[in-house]
C-alpha positions in Angstrom: 36.1 -19.9 19.5 39.0 -19.1 17.2 40.1 -15.5 17.2 42.9 -15.6 14.7 43.1 -15.5 10.9 39.8 -13.7 10.6 38.7 -11.9 7.5 38.6 -8.1 7.4 35.7 -6.6 9.3 32.6 -5.6 7.4 31.9 -1.9 7.3 30.9 -0.3 10.6 28.4 2.5 11.0 30.7 5.2 9.7 31.6 3.1 6.7 27.9 2.5 5.8 27.4 6.1 5.3 30.4 6.3 3.0 29.0 3.3 1.0 26.0 5.4 0.2 28.1 7.7 -1.9 30.0 5.0 -3.7 28.6 2.6 -6.3 27.4 -0.7 -4.7 27.1 -3.6 -7.2 23.9 -5.3 -6.1 24.5 -8.0 -8.8 27.7 -9.1 -6.9 26.6 -9.0 -3.3 23.8 -8.1 -1.0 24.0 -5.0 1.3 21.8 -6.7 3.9 21.4 -10.4 4.9 18.6 -11.2 7.2 18.3 -14.6 8.9 15.1 -15.8 10.6 16.9 -17.8 13.3 13.6 -19.3 14.5 9.9 -18.9 14.1 9.2 -19.5 17.8 7.8 -16.5 19.6 5.7 -15.9 22.7 3.7 -13.1 21.1 0.7 -13.2 18.8 1.1 -10.1 16.6 -1.8 -9.4 14.2 0.5 -8.6 11.3 3.2 -11.3 11.9 5.0 -12.1 8.6 6.2 -15.4 10.0 2.9 -16.5 11.5 5.1 -17.3 14.5 4.3 -20.2 16.9 5.1 -20.9 20.5 7.4 -23.8 19.7 10.6 -24.1 17.6 10.3 -25.9 14.4 11.9 -29.4 14.4 13.6 -28.6 11.0 15.2 -25.3 12.1 18.9 -25.0 11.3 20.8 -26.6 14.2 23.9 -25.1 15.8 26.4 -26.6 13.4 24.3 -25.6 10.4 23.9 -22.1 11.9 27.6 -21.7 12.1 28.0 -23.0 8.5 25.4 -20.5 7.4 27.4 -17.7 9.0 30.5 -18.8 7.0 28.3 -18.5 3.8 27.2 -15.0 4.9 30.9 -14.1 5.2 31.3 -15.1 1.5 28.4 -12.8 0.6 30.2 -9.9 2.4 27.1 -7.8 3.4 27.4 -4.5 5.2 24.8 -5.7 7.8 23.7 -9.1 9.1 20.4 -9.1 10.9 19.2 -11.9 13.3 15.4 -11.9 13.4 12.5 -14.3 14.0 10.0 -15.2 15.4 12.1 -14.3 18.4 15.8 -14.9 18.2 16.0 -15.1 22.0 14.1 -18.4 21.9 17.3 -20.1 20.7 19.5 -21.3 23.5 22.6 -21.0 21.2 22.0 -17.3 20.3 25.0 -16.1 22.2 27.2 -18.6 20.3 25.7 -17.4 17.0 26.2 -13.7 17.7 29.8 -14.2 18.9 30.7 -16.4 16.0 29.4 -13.9 13.5 30.8 -10.8 15.1 34.2 -12.4 15.8 34.5 -13.0 12.0 33.8 -9.4 11.1 30.1 -9.3 10.4 28.2 -6.3 11.7 25.4 -8.0 13.7 22.0 -6.5 14.5 19.4 -8.2 16.6 15.6 -8.0 16.3 14.0 -9.7 19.3 10.5 -9.7 20.6 9.8 -7.7 23.8 8.9 -10.5 26.2 9.9 -11.5 29.8 12.5 -13.8 28.3 14.2 -10.8 26.7 14.2 -8.9 29.9 16.0 -11.8 31.6 18.7 -11.6 28.9 22.1 -10.0 29.8 22.1 -7.0 27.5 25.7 -6.1 28.5 26.8 -9.5 27.4 25.0 -9.0 24.0 27.0 -5.9 23.6 30.2 -7.6 24.5 29.5 -10.4 22.1 29.1 -7.9 19.2 25.5 -6.8 18.8 25.9 -3.5 17.1 22.2 -2.5 17.1 19.0 -3.9 18.5 15.6 -3.2 17.0 12.4 -3.1 19.0 8.9 -2.8 17.7 6.3 -0.2 18.7 3.1 -0.6 16.7 0.9 1.5 19.0 1.8 4.9 20.5 0.0 4.0 23.8 0.0 1.0 26.1 -3.5 0.1 25.0 -3.0 0.3 21.2 0.4 -1.4 21.3 -0.7 -4.3 23.4 -3.8 -4.8 21.2 -1.6 -4.8 18.1 0.9 -7.3 19.6 -1.8 -9.6 20.9 -0.5 -10.0 24.5 -1.1 -7.7 27.5 2.1 -6.3 28.9 4.1 -6.0 25.7 4.2 -2.2 26.0 5.8 -2.4 29.5 8.2 -5.1 28.4 9.3 -2.9 25.4 9.9 0.1 27.5 12.0 -2.0 30.0 14.0 -3.5 27.1 14.7 0.0 25.8 16.1 1.0 29.1 18.2 -2.2 29.3 19.6 -1.6 25.9 20.4 2.0 26.7 22.2 1.0 29.9 24.2 -1.6 28.0 25.3 0.9 25.4 23.5 -0.8 22.5 22.0 1.6 19.9 18.3 1.1 19.5 16.2 1.1 16.3 12.4 1.4 16.6 10.3 -0.5 14.0 6.7 0.6 13.4 4.3 -1.0 11.0 1.6 1.4 9.9 -1.8 0.0 9.0 -5.3 1.5 8.6 -5.8 0.8 12.3 -2.9 2.9 13.7 -2.2 5.5 11.1 -4.2 8.1 13.1 -1.5 7.8 15.9 1.3 9.3 13.7 1.6 12.5 15.8 1.6 10.4 19.0 4.4 8.2 17.6 6.5 11.3 16.8 6.0 12.6 20.4 6.9 9.2 21.8 10.1 8.9 19.7 11.2 12.3 20.9 11.3 10.7 24.4 12.9 7.4 23.3 15.6 9.0 21.1 16.4 6.0 18.8 19.1 6.1 16.2 16.6 5.1 13.5 12.9 4.8 13.0 12.2 2.1 10.5 8.6 2.5 9.2 7.2 -0.7 7.7 4.5 -0.6 5.1 2.3 -3.7 5.5 2.6 -6.6 3.1 -0.4 -9.0 3.4 1.5 -12.2 4.1 1.6 -14.4 7.2 -1.2 -13.1 9.5 -1.5 -9.7 7.9 -4.6 -9.1 5.8 -5.0 -7.0 2.7 -7.8 -4.9 4.4 -5.2 -3.4 6.8 -2.9 -2.1 4.0 -2.9 1.6 3.5 -4.4 3.0 0.4 -2.1 4.7 -2.1 -3.2 8.1 -1.0 -2.7 7.3 2.7 0.8 6.0 2.0 1.7 9.1 0.0 0.5 11.4 2.7 2.5 9.3 5.3 5.7 9.6 3.2 5.3 13.3 2.8 4.9 13.6 6.6 7.9 11.4 7.2 10.0 13.4 4.8 9.1 16.7 6.6 9.8 15.1 10.0 13.2 13.8 8.9 14.4 17.4 8.6 13.6 18.2 12.3 14.5 15.1 14.3 17.9 13.8 15.5 17.3 10.2 14.4 17.3 8.7 10.9 14.1 7.6 9.2 13.8 4.8 6.6 11.0 2.7 5.2 10.6 -1.0 4.8 8.5 -2.1 1.8 7.8 1.5 1.3 10.3 2.1 -1.5 8.5 5.1 -3.0 9.5 7.1 0.1 12.8 7.6 -1.8 10.9 9.2 -4.6 9.0 11.6 -2.2 12.4 12.6 -0.6 13.8 13.5 -4.0 10.6 15.4 -5.1 10.8 17.5 -1.9 14.6 18.0 -1.9 14.2 21.7 -2.5 12.1 22.1 0.6 15.0 21.6 3.0 18.0 19.5 3.9 18.0 16.0 2.3 17.8 13.2 4.9 21.1 11.5 5.5 21.6 8.3 3.5 22.5 5.2 5.5 22.7 2.8 2.6 23.0 2.7 -1.2 19.8 3.8 -3.0 17.8 1.2 -4.8 17.7 -1.6 -2.3 14.6 -3.8 -2.8 13.5 -7.4 -2.4 16.3 -9.5 -4.0 18.2 -6.3 -4.9 20.8 -5.8 -2.3 18.7 -7.8 0.1 18.5 -11.6 0.8 16.6 -13.5 3.5 17.2 -17.0 5.0 14.3 -18.7 6.6 14.4 -20.7 9.8 14.7 -23.9 7.8 17.4 -22.5 5.5 15.4 -21.5 2.5 16.8 -18.6 0.6 14.2 -15.9 -0.3 14.5 -12.4 -1.9 13.0 -11.1 1.3 10.9 -12.2 4.3 7.9 -10.6 2.7 8.5 -12.3 -0.7 8.5 -16.0 0.2 9.8 -17.4 -3.1 12.3 -20.2 -2.4 15.4 -19.9 -4.5 17.5 -22.6 -2.8 18.4 -23.8 0.7 21.7 -23.2 2.5 21.8 -26.9 3.5 22.6 -27.8 -0.1 23.2 -24.5 -1.9 25.6 -21.6 -1.5 23.9 -18.4 -0.4 26.0 -16.2 -2.7 25.4 -18.4 -5.7 21.6 -18.3 -5.2 21.8 -14.5 -4.8 23.9 -13.9 -7.9 22.5 -16.5 -10.3 19.0 -17.6 -9.5 16.5 -16.3 -12.1 14.2 -14.8 -9.5 17.0 -12.6 -8.1 18.2 -11.7 -11.6 14.7 -10.6 -12.6 14.2 -8.6 -9.4 17.4 -6.7 -10.1 16.5 -5.8 -13.6 14.3 -2.7 -13.5 13.6 -3.0 -17.3 11.3 -6.0 -16.5 9.0 -4.0 -14.2 5.5 -3.8 -15.5 2.8 -1.2 -15.6 3.6 2.3 -14.4 6.6 1.1 -12.4 8.2 0.0 -15.7 7.6 3.5 -17.1 8.6 5.4 -14.0 11.7 7.7 -14.0 12.3 6.7 -10.4 12.3 2.9 -11.0 16.1 2.5 -10.4 16.0 4.0 -6.9 12.5 2.8 -6.0 11.0 0.0 -8.0 8.0 -0.3 -5.8 7.5 -3.1 -3.3 8.0 -6.3 -5.2 6.6 -8.2 -2.2 3.4 -6.2 -2.0 2.9 -6.6 -5.8 3.3 -10.3 -5.5 1.0 -10.5 -2.4 -1.8 -8.5 -4.1 -1.4 -9.6 -7.8 0.5 -12.8 -7.8 3.2 -11.2 -10.0 6.4 -9.9 -8.4 7.1 -7.7 -11.4 3.7 -6.0 -11.4 3.4 -2.3 -10.6 3.3 -1.2 -7.0 -0.4 -1.4 -5.9 -0.1 1.3 -3.3 1.7 4.1 -5.2 -0.3 7.1 -6.4 2.4 8.7 -8.5 2.0 8.9 -12.2 5.3 8.7 -14.1 6.5 12.0 -15.6 5.1 14.3 -13.0 8.4 14.8 -11.0 9.1 18.4 -10.0 11.2 20.3 -12.4 14.8 20.1 -11.4 14.5 16.9 -9.3 17.8 15.1 -9.4 17.3 11.4 -10.2 20.4 9.4 -9.4 20.6 5.9 -10.8 21.7 3.1 -8.5 
């Protein structure tokens, strides 16, 4: 690999926090680029966004196309480049992909599945190649509930072993948890578990009924609100950061409860949403606003990623909070929240419709709540 004439490095962890306090122009570039490097995966998770299969798709981006995509990501200049799946470890050229991206200055995060294949991966080499963070999923707070959620016996033990391997290799670990009506009752058990694991971040996903996930598993608006209040309180007492994915109204809850204690540390600019500071590339190269909002806006085989992000009408609409409908359009928090555009699309067919799982009524913010536009 070439190691000369490289572009300046993308912001590292310390720089990301600084970016949170400076304006970030979502119209110009995404903060996060996520690439689904493959849909192949050995697991059978109940909620899988990708409806992953055991075999790699014949039309996946090949190695040459993968490296070309990374060159396009460099042009987009994101703060974070995430390799996800399926299971990225199913690709034999994963090390080449990681090294190529990190060598050119991208901050690379890896989101693999906890499988025996992962346990046979050299974590120290991943670190040397440039993996800045690895995320592992825990969707049950016990062996029984996690294995049931993941669909394969043994995933709990594989996850715990992967956590140890990452820690030994010096790779910071993020824990991803998808809350559904089936595991919400385990919240306290999750917090006790994370106190032992000591991740750098707990990313709490709110289910979007796409792929294998069903609408019946989505939390009600009241359940989601209660979860966010509990997360906000927890964030003031734990050493790790907490963020939500497809739970954008958590930001509103944090602002409403700002007077109750220290405000959780920002890790990214406020206002990121599907297509707004966020872009997703599928295993076959399709460009989407997010993995949960499967609206093709081009393909990296024939289109430039940054052009699609900046100029496609779908992205432009998603970044214009004035177009939001229903109570989201009237809400004073719409610039920092905006509701889940993916969940609105999944449940109503309209990606500009109001967030279906938000109980807040516009105009009821606590007196004195500071609302910072993005």
